[in-house]
Z-matrix of the N, CA and C atoms (Angstrom, degrees):
N
C 1 1.456
C 2 1.517 1 111.70
N 3 1.321 2 116.94 1 -43.31
C 4 1.453 3 119.79 2 179.77
C 5 1.528 4 111.00 3 -64.01
N 6 1.329 5 116.86 4 -39.01
C 7 1.457 6 121.10 5 177.88
C 8 1.533 7 109.97 6 -64.80
N 9 1.332 8 117.49 7 -37.34
C 10 1.467 9 121.82 8 177.15
C 11 1.522 10 111.07 9 -62.69
N 12 1.321 11 117.79 10 -41.22
C 13 1.466 12 121.95 11 178.72
C 14 1.530 13 109.96 12 -64.25
N 15 1.331 14 116.98 13 -43.92
C 16 1.464 15 121.28 14 178.72
C 17 1.531 16 109.72 15 -61.15
N 18 1.340 17 116.82 16 -43.55
C 19 1.475 18 121.01 17 179.23
C 20 1.532 19 110.83 18 -63.31
N 21 1.344 20 117.06 19 -43.22
C 22 1.470 21 120.23 20 177.66
C 23 1.529 22 111.14 21 -60.83
N 24 1.336 23 116.17 22 -43.32
C 25 1.466 24 120.04 23 178.71
C 26 1.530 25 110.71 24 -64.13
N 27 1.331 26 115.74 25 -39.10
C 28 1.457 27 119.68 26 178.97
C 29 1.538 28 110.38 27 -64.80
N 30 1.352 29 117.26 28 -43.23
C 31 1.473 30 120.90 29 178.12
C 32 1.542 31 110.70 30 -62.75
N 33 1.319 32 116.81 31 -40.56
C 34 1.464 33 120.42 32 178.72
C 35 1.534 34 110.53 33 -63.15
N 36 1.323 35 116.62 34 -42.55
C 37 1.451 36 121.07 35 178.23
C 38 1.534 37 110.45 36 -65.01
N 39 1.317 38 116.64 37 -40.36
C 40 1.458 39 121.58 38 178.50
C 41 1.537 40 110.36 39 -62.04
N 42 1.330 41 116.99 40 -43.87
C 43 1.469 42 121.12 41 178.80
C 44 1.524 43 110.81 42 -65.08
N 45 1.326 44 116.08 43 -40.18
C 46 1.465 45 120.38 44 178.14
C 47 1.528 46 110.38 45 -60.18
N 48 1.335 47 116.92 46 -44.98
C 49 1.459 48 121.01 47 179.04
C 50 1.529 49 111.35 48 -64.19
N 51 1.330 50 116.60 49 -41.57
C 52 1.468 51 121.06 50 177.69
C 53 1.535 52 110.50 51 -59.97
N 54 1.343 53 116.33 52 -47.84
C 55 1.468 54 121.14 53 178.93
C 56 1.525 55 110.93 54 -61.41
N 57 1.319 56 116.23 55 -40.13
C 58 1.458 57 121.22 56 -179.71
C 59 1.529 58 110.91 57 -63.35
N 60 1.322 59 117.22 58 -42.69
C 61 1.464 60 121.76 59 178.84
C 62 1.529 61 109.88 60 -64.85
N 63 1.338 62 117.95 61 -43.79
C 64 1.467 63 121.44 62 178.82
C 65 1.527 64 110.85 63 -61.37
N 66 1.314 65 116.93 64 -42.57
C 67 1.465 66 120.91 65 179.62
C 68 1.526 67 110.76 66 -63.70
N 69 1.328 68 116.18 67 -41.44
C 70 1.459 69 120.38 68 178.57
C 71 1.535 70 111.21 69 -63.54
N 72 1.337 71 117.44 70 -40.16
C 73 1.464 72 121.69 71 178.19
C 74 1.526 73 109.93 72 -64.35
N 75 1.333 74 117.28 73 -44.37
C 76 1.466 75 120.96 74 178.76
C 77 1.522 76 111.03 75 -63.02
N 78 1.323 77 117.62 76 -41.81
C 79 1.462 78 121.00 77 178.42
C 80 1.528 79 111.27 78 -63.79
N 81 1.324 80 116.27 79 -39.09
C 82 1.462 81 120.38 80 179.00
C 83 1.526 82 110.73 81 -66.00
N 84 1.339 83 117.76 82 -40.80
C 85 1.463 84 121.06 83 176.90
C 86 1.523 85 110.62 84 -63.91
N 87 1.323 86 117.57 85 -42.35
C 88 1.465 87 121.01 86 177.54
C 89 1.521 88 110.76 87 -61.80
N 90 1.324 89 116.22 88 -41.39
C 91 1.457 90 121.35 89 179.71
C 92 1.536 91 110.63 90 -63.99
N 93 1.347 92 116.72 91 -42.13
C 94 1.475 93 120.44 92 177.99
C 95 1.521 94 110.90 93 -62.27
N 96 1.342 95 117.16 94 -43.88
C 97 1.467 96 120.99 95 178.64
C 98 1.524 97 110.56 96 -62.00
N 99 1.314 98 117.03 97 -42.61
C 100 1.458 99 121.36 98 179.17
C 101 1.522 100 110.73 99 -60.96
N 102 1.341 101 117.44 100 -48.54
C 103 1.457 102 120.68 101 -179.15
C 104 1.525 103 111.66 102 -65.77
N 105 1.317 104 117.32 103 -35.06
C 106 1.460 105 120.65 104 176.90
C 107 1.521 106 110.05 105 -63.65
N 108 1.334 107 117.25 106 -43.97
C 109 1.463 108 121.31 107 178.09
C 110 1.512 109 112.23 108 -64.26
N 111 1.330 110 116.82 109 -41.71
C 112 1.458 111 121.11 110 178.85
C 113 1.522 112 109.90 111 -64.18
N 114 1.318 113 116.72 112 -42.29
C 115 1.453 114 120.70 113 179.60
C 116 1.527 115 110.85 114 -59.42
N 117 1.325 116 116.28 115 -45.46
C 118 1.466 117 120.65 116 178.53
C 119 1.524 118 110.64 117 -63.50
N 120 1.318 119 116.42 118 -45.48
C 121 1.463 120 120.76 119 -178.55
C 122 1.529 121 111.72 120 -62.13
N 123 1.333 122 117.80 121 -32.22
C 124 1.457 123 120.62 122 177.86
C 125 1.530 124 111.54 123 -75.07
N 126 1.328 125 116.62 124 -35.64
C 127 1.464 126 120.22 125 -179.23
C 128 1.527 127 112.30 126 -67.41
N 129 1.334 128 117.97 127 -35.19
C 130 1.466 129 120.87 128 -175.52
C 131 1.528 130 112.02 129 -58.11
N 132 1.334 131 120.58 130 -55.20
C 133 1.468 132 118.46 131 178.66
C 134 1.526 133 112.67 132 -67.57
N 135 1.338 134 118.13 133 -31.82
C 136 1.457 135 119.92 134 178.04
C 137 1.525 136 110.92 135 -62.89
N 138 1.322 137 116.82 136 -41.96
C 139 1.466 138 121.49 137 178.37
C 140 1.521 139 110.41 138 -62.60
N 141 1.316 140 116.87 139 -42.29
C 142 1.460 141 121.02 140 178.77
C 143 1.527 142 110.74 141 -63.99
N 144 1.316 143 116.96 142 -46.08
C 145 1.468 144 121.12 143 178.79
C 146 1.529 145 109.75 144 -59.26
N 147 1.312 146 116.68 145 -45.03
C 148 1.466 147 120.83 146 179.71
C 149 1.525 148 110.65 147 -60.36
N 150 1.339 149 117.17 148 -44.93
C 151 1.464 150 121.24 149 -179.21
C 152 1.519 151 112.43 150 -61.85
N 153 1.325 152 116.98 151 -47.68
C 154 1.464 153 119.92 152 179.29
C 155 1.530 154 111.37 153 -66.57
N 156 1.322 155 117.30 154 -37.59
C 157 1.462 156 120.66 155 178.62
C 158 1.524 157 110.67 156 -64.07
N 159 1.333 158 116.95 157 -44.68
C 160 1.469 159 120.37 158 178.18
C 161 1.526 160 110.80 159 -62.68
N 162 1.336 161 116.75 160 -38.42
C 163 1.465 162 119.84 161 178.19
C 164 1.521 163 110.70 162 -63.35
N 165 1.328 164 117.14 163 -39.02
C 166 1.458 165 120.75 164 177.92
C 167 1.530 166 111.32 165 -68.22
N 168 1.323 167 115.99 166 -41.46
C 169 1.465 168 120.07 167 -176.82
C 170 1.529 169 112.47 168 -71.80
N 171 1.322 170 118.20 169 -32.87
C 172 1.464 171 120.59 170 -177.92
C 173 1.520 172 113.03 171 -89.20
N 174 1.318 173 116.51 172 -5.35
C 175 1.459 174 119.43 173 177.23
C 176 1.514 175 114.63 174 89.21
N 177 1.317 176 117.93 175 6.75
C 178 1.464 177 120.08 176 176.97
C 179 1.526 178 109.80 177 -61.94
N 180 1.316 179 115.14 178 -37.62
C 181 1.468 180 119.90 179 175.44
C 182 1.520 181 106.49 180 -82.91
N 183 1.335 182 116.73 181 81.95
C 184 1.450 183 121.19 182 -169.01
C 185 1.525 184 115.09 183 -99.07
N 186 1.328 185 116.84 184 6.19
C 187 1.464 186 119.06 185 175.53
C 188 1.523 187 108.69 186 -121.31
N 189 1.312 188 117.71 187 152.61
C 190 1.473 189 119.52 188 179.05
C 191 1.531 190 112.16 189 -58.03
N 192 1.332 191 116.90 190 -37.36
C 193 1.464 192 120.22 191 -179.87
C 194 1.529 193 110.89 192 -65.60
N 195 1.328 194 115.98 193 -43.10
C 196 1.464 195 120.12 194 -179.96
C 197 1.531 196 110.57 195 -65.86
N 198 1.334 197 116.19 196 -42.59
C 199 1.471 198 119.46 197 178.21
C 200 1.525 199 110.56 198 -60.61
N 201 1.317 200 116.09 199 -42.40
C 202 1.465 201 120.79 200 179.65
C 203 1.540 202 110.24 201 -62.26
N 204 1.326 203 116.85 202 -44.07
C 205 1.478 204 120.27 203 179.17
C 206 1.523 205 111.16 204 -64.23
N 207 1.333 206 117.01 205 -40.99
C 208 1.463 207 120.59 206 -179.93
C 209 1.528 208 110.44 207 -66.02
N 210 1.328 209 116.58 208 -40.79
C 211 1.466 210 119.56 209 178.50
C 212 1.531 211 110.54 210 -65.20
N 213 1.328 212 116.74 211 -38.57
C 214 1.474 213 120.25 212 176.91
C 215 1.519 214 110.16 213 -63.81
N 216 1.334 215 117.18 214 -39.89
C 217 1.468 216 120.21 215 178.75
C 218 1.523 217 110.70 216 -65.60
N 219 1.338 218 117.28 217 -40.72
C 220 1.470 219 120.76 218 177.50
C 221 1.525 220 109.92 219 -62.28
N 222 1.322 221 116.80 220 -43.77
C 223 1.471 222 120.25 221 178.94
C 224 1.524 223 110.44 222 -61.70
N 225 1.325 224 116.32 223 -41.75
C 226 1.458 225 120.53 224 -179.57
C 227 1.529 226 111.35 225 -64.67
N 228 1.332 227 116.83 226 -44.97
C 229 1.474 228 120.41 227 178.97
C 230 1.529 229 110.41 228 -65.36
N 231 1.336 230 117.45 229 -34.12
C 232 1.466 231 120.13 230 176.92
C 233 1.523 232 110.46 231 -62.84
N 234 1.331 233 115.58 232 -39.49
C 235 1.469 234 119.36 233 176.07
C 236 1.523 235 110.54 234 -64.07
N 237 1.339 236 116.36 235 -37.81
C 238 1.467 237 119.65 236 176.53
C 239 1.524 238 110.84 237 -60.82
N 240 1.340 239 116.06 238 -42.75
C 241 1.471 240 119.50 239 177.33
C 242 1.521 241 110.87 240 -61.30
N 243 1.310 242 116.08 241 -42.38
C 244 1.457 243 119.71 242 178.40
C 245 1.529 244 110.41 243 -60.71
N 246 1.347 245 115.84 244 -42.95
C 247 1.468 246 119.56 245 178.54
C 248 1.532 247 111.08 246 -62.97
N 249 1.331 248 116.15 247 -40.19
C 250 1.464 249 118.95 248 179.94
C 251 1.522 250 111.38 249 -65.34
N 252 1.304 251 116.24 250 -40.23
C 253 1.462 252 119.11 251 177.56
C 254 1.528 253 109.66 252 -64.87
N 255 1.322 254 116.40 253 -39.56
C 256 1.464 255 119.47 254 175.29
C 257 1.524 256 110.48 255 -63.53
N 258 1.336 257 116.71 256 -33.31
C 259 1.460 258 120.16 257 177.01
C 260 1.522 259 112.14 258 -63.54
N 261 1.334 260 116.10 259 -36.48
C 262 1.465 261 118.96 260 175.90
C 263 1.519 262 109.88 261 -58.16
N 264 1.312 263 115.03 262 -42.00
C 265 1.459 264 119.92 263 176.55
C 266 1.524 265 110.16 264 -63.53
N 267 1.342 266 115.65 265 -39.64
C 268 1.463 267 120.21 266 177.99
C 269 1.526 268 110.94 267 -60.51
N 270 1.336 269 117.05 268 -45.08
C 271 1.475 270 119.82 269 179.47
C 272 1.518 271 110.84 270 -59.91
N 273 1.328 272 115.87 271 -39.59
C 274 1.465 273 118.92 272 177.54
C 275 1.523 274 110.91 273 -63.23
N 276 1.352 275 115.79 274 -42.17
C 277 1.471 276 118.81 275 178.49
C 278 1.522 277 111.06 276 -65.63
N 279 1.343 278 116.31 277 -37.45
C 280 1.470 279 119.38 278 177.78
C 281 1.525 280 110.33 279 -62.41
N 282 1.328 281 115.27 280 -44.99
C 283 1.464 282 119.29 281 -179.54
C 284 1.519 283 110.96 282 -62.59
N 285 1.323 284 116.54 283 -32.63
C 286 1.463 285 120.90 284 179.78
C 287 1.531 286 112.05 285 -91.42
N 288 1.343 287 116.34 286 6.22
C 289 1.465 288 122.11 287 179.95
C 290 1.520 289 111.47 288 58.90
N 291 1.348 290 116.11 289 42.33
C 292 1.456 291 121.06 290 -179.18
C 293 1.527 292 111.70 291 -123.99
N 294 1.322 293 118.24 292 32.24
C 295 1.462 294 121.34 293 -179.10
C 296 1.521 295 110.23 294 -71.70
N 297 1.310 296 114.29 295 130.35
C 298 1.460 297 120.01 296 177.80
C 299 1.526 298 107.36 297 -122.82
N 300 1.314 299 115.88 298 123.43
C 301 1.455 300 122.18 299 179.48
C 302 1.525 301 107.60 300 -111.78
N 303 1.334 302 115.79 301 141.69
C 304 1.464 303 120.42 302 -178.04
C 305 1.528 304 110.25 303 -120.38
N 306 1.325 305 117.65 304 71.97
C 307 1.465 306 118.19 305 178.68
C 308 1.524 307 110.70 306 -71.52
N 309 1.325 308 113.77 307 144.64
C 310 1.452 309 120.37 308 176.41
C 311 1.520 310 107.94 309 -146.28
N 312 1.323 311 117.96 310 159.03
C 313 1.470 312 118.96 311 -179.63
C 314 1.532 313 110.10 312 -68.24
N 315 1.331 314 115.98 313 125.58
C 316 1.465 315 121.61 314 179.99
C 317 1.523 316 109.32 315 -139.54
N 318 1.341 317 115.62 316 155.57
C 319 1.464 318 120.66 317 170.86
C 320 1.531 319 106.28 318 -76.86
N 321 1.309 320 115.58 319 107.81
C 322 1.460 321 121.52 320 -172.83
C 323 1.531 322 111.26 321 -56.38
N 324 1.320 323 117.01 322 -48.46
C 325 1.457 324 120.76 323 -178.06
C 326 1.524 325 111.34 324 -60.27
N 327 1.324 326 117.63 325 -39.25
C 328 1.468 327 120.53 326 179.94
C 329 1.519 328 111.96 327 -60.59
N 330 1.327 329 116.64 328 -40.81
C 331 1.466 330 120.95 329 179.60
C 332 1.523 331 109.94 330 -61.22
N 333 1.330 332 116.66 331 -46.34
C 334 1.464 333 121.14 332 -177.11
C 335 1.534 334 110.83 333 -69.60
N 336 1.322 335 117.13 334 -45.78
C 337 1.478 336 120.24 335 179.87
C 338 1.536 337 111.23 336 -63.56
N 339 1.311 338 116.67 337 -40.65
C 340 1.459 339 120.43 338 179.58
C 341 1.531 340 110.39 339 -60.72
N 342 1.323 341 116.70 340 -43.98
C 343 1.458 342 120.28 341 178.63
C 344 1.531 343 110.04 342 -61.30
N 345 1.341 344 116.50 343 -47.96
C 346 1.464 345 120.51 344 -178.78
C 347 1.527 346 111.24 345 -61.68
N 348 1.323 347 118.03 346 -39.17
C 349 1.469 348 121.19 347 178.80
C 350 1.523 349 111.19 348 -65.81
N 351 1.328 350 116.46 349 -41.54
C 352 1.466 351 119.97 350 179.17
C 353 1.529 352 111.29 351 -64.21
N 354 1.315 353 116.74 352 -30.93
C 355 1.460 354 122.05 353 -177.07
C 356 1.527 355 113.33 354 -97.85
N 357 1.336 356 117.85 355 3.41
C 358 1.468 357 121.47 356 -172.60
C 359 1.528 358 112.66 357 -56.84
N 360 1.328 359 117.48 358 -42.36
C 361 1.469 360 120.52 359 -179.81
C 362 1.531 361 110.43 360 -61.33
N 363 1.312 362 115.79 361 -46.90
C 364 1.464 363 119.84 362 179.44
C 365 1.527 364 110.50 363 -64.31
N 366 1.330 365 116.95 364 -45.69
C 367 1.465 366 120.22 365 -179.29
C 368 1.530 367 110.57 366 -62.02
N 369 1.314 368 117.06 367 -40.95
C 370 1.462 369 120.28 368 178.23
C 371 1.526 370 110.51 369 -63.05
N 372 1.336 371 116.94 370 -39.28
C 373 1.467 372 120.03 371 179.31
C 374 1.525 373 111.61 372 -65.50
N 375 1.320 374 116.77 373 -22.66
C 376 1.467 375 121.91 374 178.18
C 377 1.529 376 111.89 375 -100.94
N 378 1.344 377 116.21 376 11.84
C 379 1.471 378 122.50 377 178.81
C 380 1.526 379 112.79 378 59.30
N 381 1.319 380 115.65 379 46.07
C 382 1.457 381 121.78 380 177.44
C 383 1.529 382 108.29 381 -113.77
N 384 1.326 383 116.18 382 125.89
C 385 1.462 384 120.88 383 173.54
C 386 1.522 385 108.25 384 -110.58
N 387 1.321 386 115.36 385 149.18
C 388 1.465 387 120.99 386 -176.52
C 389 1.524 388 108.76 387 -126.31
N 390 1.336 389 115.37 388 130.33
C 391 1.470 390 122.04 389 174.28
C 392 1.519 391 107.97 390 -114.71
N 393 1.327 392 115.66 391 146.07
C 394 1.458 393 121.00 392 -179.62
C 395 1.525 394 110.52 393 -120.51
N 396 1.311 395 116.19 394 140.33
C 397 1.461 396 124.26 395 169.05
C 398 1.522 397 104.39 396 -134.82
N 399 1.333 398 116.98 397 95.36
C 400 1.458 399 119.28 398 -167.94
C 401 1.514 400 113.72 399 -133.95
N 402 1.314 401 113.30 400 152.74
C 403 1.459 402 122.81 401 169.92
C 404 1.533 403 105.30 402 -91.87
N 405 1.321 404 116.55 403 104.02
C 406 1.459 405 120.61 404 -172.96
C 407 1.521 406 113.88 405 -73.24
N 408 1.314 407 118.26 406 -10.48
C 409 1.458 408 121.20 407 -178.17
C 410 1.525 409 113.45 408 -98.04
N 411 1.313 410 117.12 409 4.64
C 412 1.462 411 121.21 410 -174.32
C 413 1.528 412 110.94 411 -77.18
N 414 1.322 413 116.10 412 118.76
C 415 1.457 414 122.09 413 177.62
C 416 1.526 415 107.79 414 -108.56
N 417 1.331 416 115.57 415 130.24
C 418 1.463 417 121.15 416 -178.55
C 419 1.522 418 109.66 417 -131.40
N 420 1.323 419 115.41 418 160.78
C 421 1.462 420 121.40 419 172.22
C 422 1.526 421 106.20 420 -86.85
N 423 1.345 422 115.99 421 116.84
C 424 1.456 423 119.79 422 -172.33
C 425 1.517 424 109.80 423 -152.67
N 426 1.311 425 116.36 424 142.11
C 427 1.459 426 121.43 425 168.99
C 428 1.525 427 105.24 426 -87.30
N 429 1.311 428 116.84 427 97.64
C 430 1.469 429 122.27 428 -172.99
C 431 1.525 430 111.85 429 -58.79
N 432 1.301 431 116.98 430 -39.18
C 433 1.463 432 121.19 431 -179.53
C 434 1.528 433 110.81 432 -61.36
N 435 1.307 434 116.97 433 -45.75
C 436 1.464 435 120.46 434 179.78
C 437 1.529 436 111.26 435 -70.65
N 438 1.332 437 117.63 436 -32.87
C 439 1.459 438 119.42 437 179.82
C 440 1.523 439 110.96 438 -69.80
N 441 1.328 440 117.66 439 -29.63
C 442 1.471 441 120.43 440 174.99
C 443 1.525 442 110.09 441 -60.62
N 444 1.321 443 116.62 442 -34.17
C 445 1.469 444 121.04 443 177.57
C 446 1.521 445 110.14 444 -64.98
N 447 1.318 446 116.86 445 -38.78
C 448 1.466 447 121.50 446 176.65
C 449 1.529 448 109.70 447 -62.11
N 450 1.331 449 116.32 448 -46.48
C 451 1.467 450 120.43 449 179.64
C 452 1.526 451 111.07 450 -62.04
N 453 1.321 452 116.55 451 -42.68
C 454 1.464 453 120.69 452 177.52
C 455 1.525 454 110.46 453 -56.82
N 456 1.320 455 116.97 454 -45.85
C 457 1.465 456 120.76 455 -179.66
C 458 1.525 457 111.50 456 -65.15
N 459 1.318 458 117.62 457 -40.61
C 460 1.465 459 120.45 458 179.75
C 461 1.528 460 111.04 459 -62.32
N 462 1.336 461 117.05 460 -50.03
C 463 1.464 462 120.07 461 -179.30
C 464 1.524 463 111.36 462 -65.11
N 465 1.321 464 117.14 463 -40.22
C 466 1.469 465 120.59 464 178.34
C 467 1.521 466 110.65 465 -60.69
N 468 1.326 467 116.88 466 -42.62
C 469 1.466 468 119.94 467 179.93
C 470 1.525 469 111.80 468 -69.01
N 471 1.325 470 117.67 469 -33.51
C 472 1.465 471 120.24 470 176.18
C 473 1.526 472 109.61 471 -58.09
N 474 1.326 473 115.95 472 -46.32
C 475 1.464 474 120.91 473 -178.16
C 476 1.533 475 110.31 474 -71.51
N 477 1.300 476 116.54 475 -43.76
C 478 1.465 477 121.44 476 -174.69
C 479 1.529 478 112.62 477 -65.55
N 480 1.318 479 117.90 478 -39.25
C 481 1.463 480 120.25 479 -171.18
C 482 1.525 481 114.66 480 -105.28
N 483 1.307 482 118.58 481 7.42
C 484 1.460 483 119.29 482 -178.67
C 485 1.522 484 110.45 483 -73.07
N 486 1.316 485 114.75 484 158.45
C 487 1.461 486 119.41 485 179.12
C 488 1.528 487 111.64 486 -115.72
N 489 1.341 488 116.31 487 14.53
C 490 1.464 489 122.33 488 177.20
C 491 1.526 490 108.48 489 -128.79
N 492 1.326 491 115.61 490 173.56
C 493 1.465 492 120.74 491 179.10
C 494 1.526 493 113.02 492 -77.06
N 495 1.336 494 116.59 493 -20.43
C 496 1.458 495 119.92 494 -178.59
C 497 1.528 496 109.27 495 -133.16
N 498 1.318 497 114.55 496 164.51
C 499 1.469 498 120.20 497 -179.49
C 500 1.514 499 109.08 498 -138.97
N 501 1.324 500 115.21 499 146.25
C 502 1.453 501 120.77 500 172.16
C 503 1.518 502 107.88 501 -119.29
N 504 1.320 503 114.96 502 127.97
C 505 1.458 504 121.44 503 -179.73
C 506 1.526 505 108.01 504 -112.00
N 507 1.323 506 115.81 505 131.30
C 508 1.465 507 121.32 506 175.01
C 509 1.527 508 107.51 507 -113.97
N 510 1.315 509 115.58 508 123.97
C 511 1.464 510 120.80 509 179.39
C 512 1.518 511 108.13 510 -114.56
N 513 1.326 512 114.35 511 126.27
C 514 1.459 513 120.91 512 178.47
C 515 1.523 514 108.49 513 -121.50
N 516 1.320 515 115.34 514 132.78
C 517 1.469 516 121.15 515 176.05
C 518 1.521 517 106.26 516 -133.68
N 519 1.323 518 115.17 517 119.37
C 520 1.458 519 118.47 518 178.83
C 521 1.522 520 110.35 519 -152.24
N 522 1.306 521 114.87 520 173.26
C 523 1.461 522 122.11 521 -177.61
C 524 1.533 523 108.98 522 -101.52
N 525 1.317 524 115.56 523 136.35
C 526 1.466 525 122.38 524 170.15
C 527 1.522 526 106.61 525 -128.87
N 528 1.317 527 115.66 526 109.98
C 529 1.462 528 121.75 527 -173.95
C 530 1.523 529 108.94 528 55.97
N 531 1.333 530 117.60 529 -119.93
C 532 1.466 531 120.84 530 -179.39
C 533 1.526 532 112.83 531 -101.72
N 534 1.315 533 116.56 532 19.68
C 535 1.454 534 120.06 533 -177.29
C 536 1.520 535 111.13 534 -120.66
N 537 1.315 536 115.42 535 148.82
C 538 1.460 537 121.83 536 171.98
C 539 1.525 538 107.67 537 -92.49
N 540 1.320 539 116.48 538 133.84
C 541 1.459 540 120.84 539 178.99
C 542 1.522 541 108.32 540 -114.45
N 543 1.320 542 115.46 541 122.11
C 544 1.458 543 123.16 542 178.20
C 545 1.519 544 107.49 543 -111.77
N 546 1.333 545 116.85 544 121.83
C 547 1.469 546 120.74 545 179.07
C 548 1.521 547 108.06 546 -122.16
N 549 1.298 548 115.44 547 124.43
C 550 1.459 549 123.04 548 175.82
C 551 1.515 550 106.16 549 -114.74
N 552 1.308 551 116.61 550 117.00
C 553 1.459 552 120.26 551 -176.95
C 554 1.516 553 109.42 552 -128.72
N 555 1.332 554 116.12 553 126.64
C 556 1.456 555 118.83 554 174.13
C 557 1.514 556 108.95 555 -119.07
N 558 1.323 557 116.57 556 175.26
C 559 1.459 558 120.36 557 -176.13
C 560 1.532 559 112.05 558 -101.45
N 561 1.320 560 116.04 559 23.29
C 562 1.454 561 120.70 560 179.32
C 563 1.513 562 111.73 561 -84.99
N 564 1.323 563 115.60 562 -178.05
C 565 1.485 564 119.91 563 -178.76
C 566 1.517 565 112.02 564 -67.63
């Protein structure tokens, strides 16, 4: 009987070690996927900045209006890089269970339209058009800074995963009972 108890304890310890190894492998795979996604997300604005900078340096942007638009696009992509770097910090805080969100009352439609307007030059260069169907009076509790990250990811995925040369995005924001409904629809797969 005593030998049976020792064997049972040994089997339990063996199973615990097996489970621990499997969990570590799964965590490592998740970590690799996360870093791969972050790497891609960092390259996208860098590539855009490089392209606009080369256009400015080689004289392709040969009108004051074009130079101004290219500089605005570079500034916008630089802000995207800053947001992505801040996201790295966010992931660290998430892993440490220290996420802090600062929701405040905002006009939901204004946040989304403002983002789209700031990115219009870049979206146009990628053949993306945006249509809005919105309730402009809708006020929601939202961390606007973090929601901009959501919008960045949505637009980036529209461009990344499309199967055509152009994309049309339809954004709908409306109220259903006591909830705000945000719908982002593109024509991709």
